[in-house]
Steps between C-alpha positions, in 0.01 A plus 500: 500500500691771317865407463777759485875455502517813714352295785813280499742784548645519848367160605750352742606148410765278659667235276704226661668211318761376262664795332735468210673656201372435146790557258452514122783458249362622169659402171470379140529150361631454149695173512551169682815445702767284322586355846153360580144501347401820693422856378766766532346810662681825419439705814360850454408608850434392855202605713402433862166519677375398836307169500297279732368694800691803365295495184175489705633811672587664160147441382354656814737799468389533133142525618594780739478287814704557815695179497754330726691188398681267734697176445845353472791568269871419489788709633618552140493750208167359379351582841632855472345526156174372639482767771596772252225396255239491780606851612481628146141387483417673832437163663588488870687183578635303793730230365690258718839418354610138548865407444410135447302557186527714186235741382270298280566590140327374183692574189314467177684497165266657248528484114268762357210445741545124537657348811791277403622393844446585865767474773391498865736595784347398829518287814160376629612359837285593798555852634691530822283542815662827587418644158138377521462657846634833369276477195194423711569799724520727195179360351309542833615858531415592142160336515395764750542758227333298217159454338580172332772233511644286216699184554695437181619141513742394224615192684838636581490450876329793669175316556630144530443518877124448555496654844669814366241540232212428737617763746480765234156395380356484854641841582355646184157362589527651850562835341205441258734527195440312177797265453550363144728209410665416169562130576776261393531126524231263627519553879239769535424429865745772591258755332202400719283789604610741224240727338579379148757290314576563130626179334533464128345201319798272535547577871128444574488173306805366677337550838140411407618204281236581234504662155322834491419484129326162493218552756381846622285351773785282631727804499262710707439213739879455550549871544227519764642203678845653501362832620319335790794280598738797515245737657538747210242763409589486134701304244594691183630272222677675211437303184694671225296541184189388695525797739434439871269303723417650844349253746348606833255341740205393292600723211728500200577758227678445173679805356589499130861565398578846358825454313500404134861579417716295742875563491618370842306356792792534749397716798124488416426321828678776690289758329179313583573471874634855522186652338274270707667614818477869398130461424419324831710753686294777337185335625376346175297176509721214393310444175571856389859473616541175302359662187754779506776247584398308187511813292846585639624151415377547142710813478828355627493179286510726195840632628836335444681379811407551866337842509235641738176668409468875544205706626466680165484172311241355733289815501481504121443122502204547734347756265549273198369188665197662673184311398701332223455800276838467335704200384715370786815515279487877519566475874858398426579787265563764769842416640810624675805631316703194605252270340469716187879477465497120533215458253657734250822290511301185455303638206818623329663157559204350310565737206225751585554875458396693811328838452461763767287814524388708795264769618240607751207358288240688710154467338607241237376608157522366137832690444657297781357172362644576160844570645496167685400294195755674280767440762412137540511447128867611491604193710368201689449624859387837632593634843329816617654728762227677699545807713382468860249747642780680690705536184207647308419750769858629483476528124146625447378646828293385795175476295641201310484208441130458443524126533719339767809296405307177580212600272740596221701182536182285501390650175841453338523138623168429326647584160601203293793684342660582835717223651625668818435818698758642738446799728772765544510779751769712342432793265639299207517129413874511454581252781237259358648522151853449627393191692266342244721582201219491235591427138263779390403814690174657375356849537244699312584716195443814715856438624825534309751215532734722713215571746443135577622403847722194481599542127872507574483199728296283263718588200819423698420124492360484151134581567302772324245772560186501293245784480144395404221705357237633735133534429425872486245660727549282805644632825429415860521871589252591225259225612518625855437861395204395286339308790554796735352746241185287469471471873521883538243542230252257652 
């Protein structure tokens, strides 16, 4: 069937489970401590994102879904930060604050893009009965308003009580809602009756007591046995570089991995189950929902840190991946500003010069291609800022653009000389430039240096502006006029 990200917008999904804070301490390592044989990390900045069930919700919100998240947190500043971040992402939330436990926080100390150490603040004792009763009441009430339910189990206590978990699954089935489970541990009896569980390779092997890689037939036999024992409709095993395996009654489908440039796999499982739930909630067959979930996972593992997929990234990814007509690596080139900033920092840390240029690039022509290759030759990595459709309409009128932002991004992503593409909705790319901090800012020679937006900002930290020669005779406006003239003469 025809798949469109627009079908996912507005789908109502309830996410229940272990919610947490992912904190990143970013810094540089240049020496070993004289006190002990450990690296000294000079701290540059601290960042926080929502993790666990919260990251599932963030992925759903990024896809335009109508999402509600419920779970437990502590009565502490981290809990307040958690609620604030959920609100900032337009995620409705019903969090129960427990005084007896802190908000789960995972602090990762990062040197360049490498994780040096992780600190976990958590208490995994069973949840108090009163809190479980309150949580169950919230879940039951929210399920009435939902099209799909996700149980995000990180083994932190919410689903430790089998009867609690079973009550949710049975109620979801009564309401004819797909209920998807991201499992943890080896006691999967508590997930009995779910629509689908989404273990990774290690989780599946621990329960099935087999190695997936050694015997494909034994793997499918074990998956079918597990599916039958737990009364599941489907088992979706995420297999990293091997993609995914979807096992249903009498049928199995292997889906090839999309990512070729893997930076960080943290949060990929959240992206998979979120996209799968959105697809099922939109009425897609599970095979189609699994394929777009696989594509979404390929996008997020090319990011640094726990970051959700966005609708724009997935839409362009679908275009690039359709019928395998473009290399899967191109799928990861369209990215959010946050990811572009992180990648630019990582590239500079590795000694690479980051080049930036921008434009509408409607009806891509040889003049544009020449500009890109000249820009890339000035450094090591090229980031292209691309006007959204809305931005172009403000600048050029309602009859433009000719190609949509997804079409234009897909074409740019297919170019070998382009490393990243980032949309911007403002009239100018100034905010992108200030955030990315390119070493070299490139525009065509039809500009003067003083006309280049961002010149002052780039030069303030030692960067430079470079004007490159344009091929004469090429213009999107001229091409458009020529086509219209020929049409009128026909």
